MIRO-955403 format. One record per residue (C-alpha): chain; x, y, z. Coordinates in Angstrom, 3 decimals. Each point is the difference from the previous one (the first is absolute). Layout:
BEGIN
{rec A, {X, Y, Z}} ...
// end
This chain:
BEGIN
{rec A, {-6.405, 61.618, 8.996}} {rec A, {-1.315, 3.604, -0.059}} {rec A, {3.141, 1.198, -1.861}} {rec A, {-0.507, -2.669, -2.624}} {rec A, {-3.656, 1.006, -0.306}} {rec A, {0.972, 3.665, -0.482}} {rec A, {2.541, -0.915, -2.647}} {rec A, {-2.506, -2.112, -1.891}} {rec A, {-2.605, 2.785, 0.236}} {rec A, {2.485, 2.565, -1.287}} {rec A, {1.069, -2.329, -2.803}} {rec A, {-3.636, -0.524, -0.968}} {rec A, {-0.625, 3.745, -0.043}} {rec A, {3.065, 0.693, -2.111}} {rec A, {-0.772, -2.373, -2.842}} {rec A, {-2.336, 0.743, -2.854}} {rec A, {-3.331, -1.630, -0.608}} {rec A, {1.459, -1.739, -3.057}} {rec A, {2.685, -1.570, 2.196}} {rec A, {-2.632, -0.986, 2.502}} {rec A, {-1.962, -1.726, -2.734}} {rec A, {3.185, -1.662, -1.228}} {rec A, {0.648, -1.197, 3.539}} {rec A, {-3.547, -1.342, 0.142}} {rec A, {0.457, -1.821, -3.285}} {rec A, {3.357, -1.332, 1.172}} {rec A, {-1.620, -1.239, 3.197}} {rec A, {-2.703, -1.716, -2.028}} {rec A, {2.680, -1.585, -2.185}} {rec A, {1.857, -1.172, 3.107}} {rec A, {-3.246, -1.426, 1.356}} {rec A, {-0.574, -1.793, -3.284}} {rec A, {3.519, -1.461, 0.121}} {rec A, {-0.609, -1.074, 3.599}} {rec A, {-3.235, -1.696, -1.042}} {rec A, {1.790, -1.771, -2.820}} {rec A, {2.570, -1.126, 2.538}} {rec A, {-2.780, -1.252, 2.263}} {rec A, {-1.539, -1.889, -2.889}} {rec A, {3.351, -1.523, -0.925}} {rec A, {0.548, -0.963, 3.623}} {rec A, {-3.450, -1.599, 0.098}} {rec A, {0.738, -2.098, -3.056}} {rec A, {3.474, -0.848, 1.266}} {rec A, {-1.297, -0.830, 3.494}} {rec A, {-2.764, -2.134, -1.446}} {rec A, {2.469, -1.852, -2.224}} {rec A, {2.382, -0.626, 2.882}} {rec A, {-2.916, -1.029, 2.187}} {rec A, {-1.291, -2.413, -2.619}} {rec A, {3.481, -1.385, -0.627}} {rec A, {0.497, -0.610, 3.696}} {rec A, {-3.473, -1.435, 0.418}} {rec A, {0.360, -2.248, -3.027}} {rec A, {3.457, -1.161, 1.074}} {rec A, {-0.873, -0.805, 3.606}} {rec A, {-3.472, -1.403, -0.555}} {rec A, {0.954, -1.894, -3.143}} {rec A, {3.007, -1.488, 1.786}} {rec A, {-2.292, -0.893, 2.860}} {rec A, {-2.525, -1.743, -2.250}} {rec A, {2.739, -1.769, -1.966}} {rec A, {1.722, -1.270, 3.122}} {rec A, {-3.355, -1.160, 1.372}} {rec A, {-0.454, -1.937, -3.240}} {rec A, {3.544, -1.329, 0.475}} {rec A, {-1.126, -1.577, 3.272}} {rec A, {-2.610, -1.958, -1.914}} {rec A, {2.526, -1.020, -2.671}} {rec A, {2.492, -1.134, 2.626}} {rec A, {-2.666, -2.073, 1.719}} {rec A, {-0.931, -1.686, -3.285}} {rec A, {3.658, -0.677, -0.735}} {rec A, {0.461, -1.466, 3.478}} {rec A, {-3.094, -2.178, -0.426}} {rec A, {1.395, -1.376, -3.259}} {rec A, {3.276, -0.816, 1.708}} {rec A, {-1.812, -1.715, 2.870}} {rec A, {-2.041, -2.092, -2.442}} {rec A, {3.252, -0.917, -1.710}} {rec A, {1.534, -0.917, 3.342}} {rec A, {-2.931, -2.239, 0.955}} {rec A, {0.329, -1.852, -3.318}} {rec A, {3.793, -0.258, -0.087}} {rec A, {1.361, 1.085, 3.402}} {rec A, {3.570, 1.317, 0.074}} {rec A, {2.014, 2.090, 2.442}} {rec A, {0.801, 2.511, -2.758}} {rec A, {-3.711, 0.639, -0.518}} {rec A, {-0.443, 0.571, 3.753}} {rec A, {2.745, 2.653, -0.100}} {rec A, {-1.636, 1.673, -2.966}} {rec A, {-3.403, 0.001, 1.685}} {rec A, {1.442, 1.509, 3.179}} {rec A, {1.719, 2.707, -2.058}} {rec A, {-3.304, 0.754, -1.735}} {rec A, {-1.809, 0.267, 3.336}} {rec A, {2.762, 2.267, 1.337}} {rec A, {-0.402, 2.247, -3.057}} {rec A, {-3.756, -0.059, 0.559}} {rec A, {0.528, 1.147, 3.596}} {rec A, {2.328, 2.806, -1.093}} {rec A, {-2.421, 1.150, -2.706}} {rec A, {-2.906, 0.028, 2.454}} {rec A, {2.061, 2.041, 2.470}} {rec A, {1.010, 2.478, -2.716}} {rec A, {-3.559, 0.411, -1.268}} {rec A, {-1.228, 0.510, 3.573}} {rec A, {2.573, 2.761, 0.560}} {rec A, {-0.963, 1.742, -3.269}} {rec A, {-3.688, -0.236, 0.945}} {rec A, {0.737, 1.613, 3.365}} {rec A, {2.056, 2.728, -1.640}} {rec A, {-2.702, 0.834, -2.548}} {rec A, {-2.761, 0.096, 2.616}} {rec A, {-1.637, -3.361, -0.701}} {rec A, {-0.099, -1.060, 3.637}} {rec A, {-2.816, -2.524, -0.431}} {rec A, {1.818, -1.758, -2.844}} {rec A, {3.236, 0.117, 2.001}} {rec A, {-1.772, -1.795, 2.833}} {rec A, {-1.311, -2.647, -2.413}} {rec A, {3.478, -0.444, -1.466}} {rec A, {1.365, -0.488, 3.501}} {rec A, {-2.557, -2.775, 0.464}} {rec A, {1.083, -1.525, -3.320}} {rec A, {3.591, 0.068, 1.224}} {rec A, {-1.086, -1.993, 3.056}} {rec A, {-1.778, -2.467, -2.305}} {rec A, {3.173, -0.326, -2.066}} {rec A, {1.871, -0.913, 3.185}} {rec A, {-2.655, -2.594, 0.766}} {rec A, {0.248, -1.227, -3.593}} {rec A, {3.762, -0.495, 0.378}} {rec A, {-0.494, -1.875, 3.279}} {rec A, {-2.563, -2.291, -1.639}} {rec A, {2.304, -0.698, -2.917}} {rec A, {2.892, -0.819, 2.334}} {rec A, {-2.232, -2.555, 1.730}} {rec A, {-1.050, -1.506, -3.351}} {rec A, {3.612, -0.121, -1.204}} {rec A, {1.114, -1.666, 3.237}} {rec A, {-2.751, -2.642, -0.286}} {rec A, {0.837, -0.692, -3.648}} {rec A, {3.707, -0.262, 0.834}} {rec A, {-0.744, -2.379, 2.871}} {rec A, {-1.964, -2.238, -2.327}} {rec A, {2.769, 0.263, -2.580}} {rec A, {0.312, 1.737, -3.328}} {rec A, {0.329, -3.361, -1.800}} {rec A, {-0.452, -3.713, 0.812}} {rec A, {3.636, -0.124, 0.968}} {rec A, {-0.080, 2.803, 2.606}} {rec A, {-1.643, 0.630, 3.339}} {rec A, {-2.795, -2.133, 1.359}} {rec A, {-0.814, -1.280, -3.484}} {rec A, {3.431, -1.592, -0.223}} {rec A, {-0.436, -1.581, 3.418}} {rec A, {-3.441, -1.276, -0.950}} {rec A, {1.313, -1.396, -3.297}} {rec A, {2.774, -1.895, 1.780}} {rec A, {-2.391, -1.363, 2.630}} {rec A, {-2.529, -0.980, -2.698}} {rec A, {2.570, -1.938, -1.986}} {rec A, {1.332, -1.578, 3.215}} {rec A, {-3.492, -0.978, 1.137}} {rec A, {-0.808, -1.741, -3.297}} {rec A, {3.396, -1.707, -0.001}} {rec A, {-0.448, -1.258, 3.558}} {rec A, {-3.433, -1.409, -0.697}} {rec A, {1.242, -1.787, -3.095}} {rec A, {3.007, -1.318, 1.930}} {rec A, {-2.109, -1.255, 2.866}} {rec A, {-2.366, -1.661, -2.370}} {rec A, {2.857, -1.722, -1.803}} {rec A, {-1.223, -2.338, -2.652}} {rec A, {-3.464, -0.232, 1.561}} {rec A, {-2.754, 1.346, -2.114}} {rec A, {-2.984, 1.755, 1.588}} {rec A, {-2.273, 1.696, -2.559}} {rec A, {-1.893, 1.975, 2.668}} {rec A, {3.201, 1.452, 1.483}} {rec A, {1.322, 0.785, -3.460}} {rec A, {-3.235, 1.793, -0.950}} {rec A, {-0.039, 2.035, 3.216}} {rec A, {3.648, 0.964, -0.439}} {rec A, {-0.702, 1.063, -3.584}} {rec A, {-3.058, 1.974, 1.141}} {rec A, {2.083, 1.817, 2.645}} {rec A, {2.561, 1.025, -2.615}} {rec A, {-2.755, 1.122, -2.388}} {rec A, {-1.641, 2.127, 2.727}} {rec A, {3.415, 1.491, 0.753}} {rec A, {0.603, 0.924, -3.639}} {rec A, {-3.517, 1.382, -0.451}} {rec A, {0.298, 2.167, 3.086}} {rec A, {3.399, 1.337, -0.995}} {rec A, {-1.390, 0.839, -3.441}} {rec A, {-3.436, 1.386, 0.885}} {rec A, {0.224, 0.769, 3.737}} {rec A, {-3.392, -1.648, 0.550}} {rec A, {-0.841, -0.651, 3.661}} {rec A, {-2.128, -3.008, -1.050}} {rec A, {3.201, -1.796, -0.985}} {rec A, {1.351, 0.591, 3.518}} {rec A, {-3.013, -1.685, 1.595}} {rec A, {0.198, -2.891, -2.439}} {rec A, {3.701, -0.439, 0.688}} {rec A, {-0.610, -0.106, 3.768}} {rec A, {-2.672, -2.599, -0.516}} {rec A, {2.229, -2.087, -2.328}} {rec A, {2.896, 0.113, 2.511}} {rec A, {-2.327, -1.142, 2.784}} {rec A, {-1.296, -2.842, -2.154}} {rec A, {3.548, -1.005, -0.977}} {rec A, {1.094, -0.171, 3.646}} {rec A, {-3.127, -1.979, 0.858}} {rec A, {0.667, -2.390, -2.903}} {rec A, {3.533, -0.618, 1.173}} {rec A, {-1.240, -0.706, 3.505}} {rec A, {-2.544, -2.502, -1.261}} {rec A, {2.518, -1.767, -2.290}} {rec A, {2.497, -2.670, 0.991}} {rec A, {2.867, 2.509, -0.093}} {rec A, {2.178, -0.243, 3.147}} {rec A, {-0.875, 2.464, 2.735}} {rec A, {3.360, 1.775, -0.028}} {rec A, {-0.337, 0.467, -3.759}} {rec A, {-3.512, 1.376, 0.441}} {rec A, {1.274, 2.443, 2.636}} {rec A, {2.855, 1.159, -2.219}} {rec A, {-2.384, 0.513, -2.945}} {rec A, {-2.457, 1.827, 2.252}} {rec A, {2.804, 2.314, 1.198}} {rec A, {1.064, 0.679, -3.583}} {rec A, {-3.581, 0.790, -1.021}} {rec A, {-0.452, 2.218, 3.062}} {rec A, {3.169, 1.931, -0.810}} {rec A, {-1.141, 0.326, -3.615}} {rec A, {-3.423, 1.236, 1.126}} {rec A, {1.480, 2.546, 2.449}} {rec A, {2.319, 1.524, -2.566}} {rec A, {-2.822, 0.032, -2.558}} {rec A, {-2.275, 1.730, 2.520}} {rec A, {2.763, 2.561, 0.630}} {rec A, {0.069, 0.736, -3.722}} {rec A, {-3.784, 0.329, 0.003}} {rec A, {0.127, 2.346, 3.001}} {rec A, {2.549, 2.229, -1.694}} {rec A, {-2.201, 0.116, -3.086}} {rec A, {-2.996, 0.975, 2.116}} {rec A, {2.019, 2.665, 1.820}} {rec A, {1.268, 1.295, -3.324}} {rec A, {-3.545, 0.281, -1.307}} {rec A, {-1.097, 1.911, 3.102}} {rec A, {3.021, 2.315, -0.160}} {rec A, {-0.427, 0.490, -3.735}} {rec A, {-3.657, 0.929, 0.509}} {rec A, {0.983, 2.483, 2.694}} {rec A, {2.634, 1.468, -2.322}} {rec A, {-2.576, 0.183, -2.818}} {rec A, {-2.506, 1.763, 2.275}} {rec A, {2.577, 2.615, 0.967}} {rec A, {0.964, 0.432, -3.640}} {rec A, {-3.658, 0.530, -0.914}} {rec A, {-0.379, 2.656, 2.685}} {rec A, {2.932, 1.865, -1.521}} {rec A, {-1.393, -0.436, -3.509}} {rec A, {-3.368, 1.381, 1.126}} {rec A, {1.494, 2.974, 1.845}} {rec A, {2.408, 1.251, -2.686}} {rec A, {-2.585, 0.730, -2.764}} {rec A, {-2.128, 1.895, 2.519}} {rec A, {2.983, 2.170, 0.907}} {rec A, {0.860, 0.608, -3.661}} {rec A, {-3.608, 1.024, -0.705}} {rec A, {-0.079, 2.309, 3.010}} {rec A, {3.311, 1.635, -0.951}} {rec A, {-1.189, 0.516, -3.582}} {rec A, {-3.241, 1.640, 1.140}} {rec A, {1.791, 2.288, 2.441}} {rec A, {2.517, 0.909, -2.674}} {rec A, {-2.857, 1.123, -2.262}} {rec A, {-1.559, 2.029, 2.823}} {rec A, {3.322, 1.663, 0.770}} {rec A, {0.510, 0.742, -3.690}} {rec A, {-3.452, 1.608, -0.231}} {rec A, {0.685, 2.096, 3.103}} {rec A, {3.320, 1.209, -1.353}} {rec A, {-1.592, 0.799, -3.356}} {rec A, {-2.738, 1.972, 1.727}} {rec A, {2.516, 2.005, 2.047}} {rec A, {2.090, 0.713, -3.062}} {rec A, {-3.102, 0.977, -1.972}} {rec A, {-1.161, 2.398, 2.733}} {rec A, {3.455, 1.557, 0.262}} {rec A, {0.159, 0.341, -3.790}} {rec A, {-3.448, 1.622, -0.077}} {rec A, {1.076, 2.530, 2.633}} {rec A, {3.175, 0.799, -1.929}} {rec A, {-1.984, 0.236, -3.230}} {rec A, {-2.552, 2.308, 1.627}} {rec A, {2.710, 2.304, 1.324}} {rec A, {1.652, -0.051, -3.403}} {rec A, {-3.225, 0.995, -1.741}} {rec A, {-0.513, 2.849, 2.478}} {rec A, {3.577, 1.131, -0.528}} {rec A, {-0.473, -0.051, -3.780}} {rec A, {-3.248, 1.964, 0.282}} {rec A, {1.659, 2.576, 2.251}} {rec A, {2.979, 0.244, -2.325}} {rec A, {-2.175, 0.392, -3.086}} {rec A, {-2.132, 2.538, 1.838}} {rec A, {3.043, 1.998, 1.008}} {rec A, {1.384, -0.226, -3.531}} {rec A, {-3.289, 1.190, -1.509}} {rec A, {-0.736, 2.659, 2.614}} {rec A, {3.495, 1.463, 0.159}} {rec A, {-0.301, 1.951, -3.296}} {rec A, {-3.507, 1.224, 0.849}} {rec A, {1.338, 1.439, 3.234}} {rec A, {3.400, 1.233, -1.086}} {rec A, {-0.906, 1.649, -3.300}} {rec A, {-2.642, 2.406, 1.443}} {rec A, {2.258, 0.734, 2.983}} {rec A, {2.956, 0.743, -2.238}} {rec A, {-2.259, 2.277, -2.109}} {rec A, {-1.156, 1.880, 3.114}} {rec A, {3.607, 0.314, 1.236}} {rec A, {1.183, 1.308, -3.371}} {rec A, {-2.736, 2.701, -0.121}} {rec A, {0.464, 0.823, 3.685}} {rec A, {3.676, 0.725, -0.755}} {rec A, {-1.163, 2.419, -2.762}} {rec A, {-2.313, 1.699, 2.481}} {rec A, {2.938, 0.320, 2.378}} {rec A, {1.841, 1.965, -2.714}} {rec A, {-3.001, 2.298, -0.372}} {rec A, {-1.496, -1.599, -3.083}} {rec A, {-3.722, -0.235, 0.513}} {rec A, {-0.802, -1.020, -3.553}} {rec A, {-0.463, -3.612, 0.920}} {rec A, {-3.019, -2.278, -0.107}} {rec A, {-0.466, -3.072, 2.170}} {rec A, {-1.887, -3.092, -1.219}} {rec A, {-2.546, -0.732, 2.745}} {rec A, {-2.070, -2.540, -1.924}} {rec A, {1.101, -2.856, 2.276}} {rec A, {-2.254, -0.691, 2.968}} {rec A, {2.754, -1.328, 2.262}} {rec A, {2.322, 1.904, 2.346}} {rec A, {2.263, 1.112, -2.841}} {rec A, {-3.052, 1.480, -1.770}} {rec A, {-0.983, 1.888, 3.149}} {rec A, {3.583, 1.225, 0.362}} {rec A, {-0.039, 1.298, -3.581}} {rec A, {-3.436, 1.598, 0.585}} {rec A, {1.267, 1.736, 3.127}} {rec A, {3.145, 1.203, -1.756}} {rec A, {-2.136, 1.349, -2.839}} {rec A, {-2.132, 1.923, 2.526}} {rec A, {3.170, 1.365, 1.553}} {rec A, {1.228, 1.172, -3.435}} {rec A, {-3.388, 1.642, -0.647}} {rec A, {0.117, 1.736, 3.376}} {rec A, {3.543, 1.234, -0.651}} {rec A, {-1.029, 1.287, -3.417}} {rec A, {-2.849, 1.949, 1.604}} {rec A, {2.421, 1.483, 2.504}} {rec A, {2.364, 0.945, -2.849}} {rec A, {-2.882, 1.691, -1.851}} {rec A, {-0.871, 1.991, 3.156}} {rec A, {3.633, 0.966, 0.477}} {rec A, {0.197, 1.239, -3.611}} {rec A, {-3.152, 2.149, 0.464}} {rec A, {1.438, 1.486, 3.193}} {rec A, {3.206, 0.704, -1.865}} {rec A, {-2.056, 1.815, -2.672}} {rec A, {-1.530, 2.190, 2.751}} {rec A, {-3.386, -1.671, 0.164}} {rec A, {-0.762, 0.054, 3.719}} {rec A, {-3.702, -0.634, -0.405}} {rec A, {0.483, -3.702, -0.248}} {rec A, {-1.480, -2.416, 2.477}} {rec A, {2.524, -2.481, 1.339}} {rec A, {-1.632, -3.327, 0.893}} {rec A, {1.854, -2.336, 2.319}} {rec A, {-0.335, -3.804, -0.132}} {rec A, {0.063, -0.262, 3.782}} {rec A, {1.285, 1.736, 3.071}} {rec A, {3.307, -1.785, -0.619}} {rec A, {0.319, 1.424, -3.538}} {rec A, {3.115, 2.022, 0.796}} {rec A, {0.521, 1.297, -3.540}} {rec A, {-3.633, 1.052, -0.361}} {rec A, {0.023, 1.711, 3.392}} {rec A, {3.233, 1.817, -0.877}} {rec A, {-1.477, 1.272, -3.283}} {rec A, {-3.152, 1.176, 1.759}} {rec A, {2.096, 1.827, 2.609}} {rec A, {2.089, 1.573, -2.686}} {rec A, {-3.110, 1.298, -1.853}} {rec A, {-1.468, 1.371, 3.218}} {rec A, {3.247, 1.778, 0.913}} {rec A, {0.358, 1.497, -3.456}} {rec A, {-3.583, 1.212, 0.115}} {rec A, {0.779, 1.828, 3.297}} {rec A, {3.106, 1.612, -1.440}} {rec A, {-1.745, 1.097, -3.169}} 
// end
C-alpha cells in the first residue's frame, strides 16, 4: 500500500499543472458519464419495475375478474339445467366449477407472491366457498335426477304410471255405474296434480290430500263392495305416497337450491371487494415506485449538475491559471540565461499575480546587485551595499567584497 502511495505521489509530482487540470477535467467527464449511466439505469429500472408491476398486478386483477365471469357462466348453466336438466349440462357445470377452483388457486398463489397476503387469505376462503358451491350443486343435481329429467324418467315416470293406473282402476271398479261425486273428485285430483306440476304451489298439495280423503270416504259410503273399496283405497294411497315423494324432492331441491344460491352470493360479494382492494394497492405500489424513481433521478440529476458546473469551472479556470504560469515560466527561463530585461504582469490578485509580483521584485533586486557590481568593477568602492535580509547571500558577498577591497586599497 505504501509503495503504491509513493508511486502515485511521484507520478503526481512529475506531471505538469496542465496535465493535472486535464486529469481533473477527465475525472469530471467520467463522473458526468457515470451520472448519465445512473440516470439511464434509473429510467431502465423504473420501466422494468413498472412492466413487472403492471404484468403481475394486472394479471392478478384480470384473473380475479375471471372468477366473477366463471361464476356468472356457471350460474347460467345451472339455470339452464334447472329448466331443461341433462347429464351433459351437469358435466359442463362441473367442468366450470373445476376451472373456477383452479383460477381461485392460481390467483391466491399470485397474491401471495406479490405480497397481498390479506387478499390471498380471502381468496382461500373463496376457494372453500367454491367447494361448498360444488357440493350444493351435486345435491341439487342428485335430487333433480331422482325426480327425473322428464315425465318419462325417475320418480316422475313412476308417478305417471301410478296415476294412470289409479284412474284406470277406479274406472274399472266403477264399471258402468255412474257417480257424479266420484267423477268430480277424481277430476279435481287430476287437476290439482297438473297445477302442482306446473306451478309447484303447495296449496294444490293440500287440496289434493283433501280430495283423496273425500274420494276414499265417498267410496266407503257408497254401495261399492268392500273389497273393491279396499283396492281403490290402496291405489289412492299408493298414488298419494308417490305424489308426496315428488313433493318432498321438490321441497328438498328448493332448500338445496337456496343454499347453493346463498353460497354463490357470498362468492359474488367477495370477489368485487378483492378486485377493488387489489386495484387500490396497485395504485399505491405504483406511486411508491414512481416516488423512488423520482428521488433517484433527482439525485442523479443533482450530481450531474454539480459535475457540469465543476467541468465548466475547470474549463474556464484552466486558461486563467495556465497562461500566467506559462508566462512566468518563460520569463524565468530568460532570467536563468542571465537576461534580466523582463517584466512580469502582476495585475492579477490571485496566487499567479503574487508569483509574478515576487518574480518582478526578484528581477529588480538582481538588477540592483548588477548595478552595484558594475560600480565596483569601475573602481567605485564608496558604494553602500544594502542587503534584503540576513539570508541575502549575493548582497552579503558584494558587501564583503567592497569591504575587502577597501582594506587592500
